N, C-alpha and C positions, 0 to 999 in steps of 0.2 A: 471437423474442426481444430483449430490449435491454438494449445495451451503456453503461453511463455514458458519459458526456465530461465529462472534466473541464474547467470553464469554458463549458461550453455543455449543449446538451441532449442528452438522452440518441439512440443511432444506434439502429437497427433492424438487425438485424443473422441469418443463416441457423441455426438450431436445428443444419443438417446440419456445422455448423463448428466454430462454437464450444457446442453441446449436448451433446456424443455423450459416450458413456457411455469410460472412460477405456482404450484394450486395450493390457496390461502385455507382453502376449506381441509383440501385434504391432509397437508399437512398440521392444519389443528388439532384436526380428530387424532392424526398417529402420536402428534406430541401430547396429548390429553393420556391417549390409554397408555404412554410410556409412561408417564407419571405414574398417574393412578396405579398401574403394576408393581410399581414400589411402595404403597402404602400398605398397612400391617395388617390396617382390619380386624385391632383386635378389641374395640373398647367394647365394653362391659357394662350394665348397670342391672342392679335386682329389682327385679317384680316382685308386688308382694307376695309371691305364689316361695321367689327363692329362699324369700327371709326364714328367719325360724325363731320362734315362740310360739305361745297359747293360742289356741282360735278360740277357745271361750268363753263365750258373751262375756264381757264386764258391767253392764248397765240395762237397766229395764228395758223396756221395750218401747214403753211409751214414757210420757214425762218428762224426758231428759233431752229433747233435741231431735237434732240427728239420728236415723237407727243407725247401728253400726253395731256388725262382731263381732271384732277383735281389731286389736290397735293397727296391724299391718296395714292399712289402708292409707292411700297414696295421700289422704288431708290429714296426715299424723305425723308429728317428729317422729326422726323412725322409720316412718312407715314403708312401702317399695314405692320405685318408681312408676309412673302410669304408664308410660310407654317405656320400656325400656330399653337404651341399648344392647343388640348385640352382636357377636364377633360375626364379621363377612366380607364376600371377598368385594374388591372394585376393579378386578379384572375388564376389560371390554375386549372384544373381540375382534384384532385385526390379521386381515389374511394378509399372506405374504406376499401379492403381490400392491397390497396398500402400502405396504412399509418398506417396497424398496422403491416405488415410485415417491413417496414423502423423501425418502433420503434424497433423488437423483433430483429430484423439485428444489432443495435446502442447496445440493453443492450446485443447479446452473446460476439460481438466486446469488447466493454468495460470490460466482465466477462473477457473475453480470456488474454485482453492486464494485469489483475490485477488491474482494476481503477473501480471494485464497490467491496464496502464495504457493508457486511449483520450485524445486532445489532439485539436486542431484540425490543430496544427501546433506545429510543435518553433520555428519563429519567431527562427530564427537565417540572420542576415546574414552579421554579417561572424564570420575565422575566428578567436574570440577563445575559449577553453577557458572564462576567465573566466563568461562570458554562457553556456555550456551546463551547467559547473558550479550556478549559480543553478537552472537550469532544473530541475534532474536534481534537488535541493532543496524547490524547489517540489512536484516531484509526489512526494516525497518515496521516490522511488528510488534503493534503495545495494546494493551487492555488485554480483555480476554483472549487467550490465545490457548488455541487445539494443533497440538504436535500430533501428524499422522505417520507412523512409519511402518513398514511389512519387517515384520521383527526386527524390529526394534532390541538397540543390545540395552541392556541394565544400565549401561552406561550412564545412557539418556535421560532413563528415570530415574538416575539417582542425582542428576543436575539440574532437573528442574524442579524438583521434589521440596526445593528452598526456595521460588522461585512465586509469588505472587500469583494467580490468576493463568498459569502455566500449565496445561496439562497435556499428556502423553497418553495416546492412546494408539490400539496396533487396527491396522486397516479392517483388517477382522471385526474387529469390537465397535464402528462408530456409532453413535447412537444422536438421533433427531433432537432432543433436547440439549446436548453438546453443542451441535452445529449449529444450531440456532439462536444459542444463548454467544456465541464466539463474536470476538470483533474481526478475532483472523483467525484463516485456518491454513498451516503451513503441510503440505504432503511434500511426498516423495515419491519421482518417478515411477519408480517402483509401488509404490504403493498405492499410483494411480490404475495403472495396469491390474492392481487385485482387487481394486473398488469394480473398473468396469467389467472384469471377469465374473464378478459378483452381481451387479446391478444390471448389464446388458442384454 
C-alpha cells in the first residue's frame, strides 16, 4: 500500500503495519499495561503491628464493655489500619508480539481516520518556535500533535517545547499512550522506514 507524502511522491509501506484491522481489545490491554507500569505503587499504611506503643492491658477484663488488650486496635483513634496498604507493583505482563501488534493496529487506525501525516522532513534547523508553528499550520496539524522523527535534531525539540500539546518523539521511542491520545501524528519518511523495520 501507499501513503501520501505531503509535497512529494507517495511512499510504499507495509500492509502489516499500516493496513491492519483495529484490535480494540489488544490496544486496550497494552495501553492499560503501559500506564500501569508507570505507577509508583509506593502507598503504605501502618497496621497495628507497625505502631509503637505499649501492649499493656489498659483496663480490666470484665465490666468495661469490649475486651481489649491495647490501644493500637483499629477501632481506636490513633490505632492501626485494619487492612493496611503495602507497597506493590502494578506491572502487567505484555509480551513483545502483543506490544508491536498494538502499535501496528493504532498506526493503521490513525491512517484510516486521516490523522496520519507524512512529510519528507521537518526542515527545522533553528530552535525557533515560530518556524515550527508555521510548519504545523502548513500541515493543518492542530490539537494534540505527536511529531515522530528518526534522529530528530535538538533544534526540533527546542522549537516544540513551548507549543502546547505538541510532543516530539524518536521513532524508536513511540508508545501506544501517546499515539492513542494524539489528534494528529506527523511522521517523516525516514521514521516510517524505521518503524516498519521494527514492527514488520
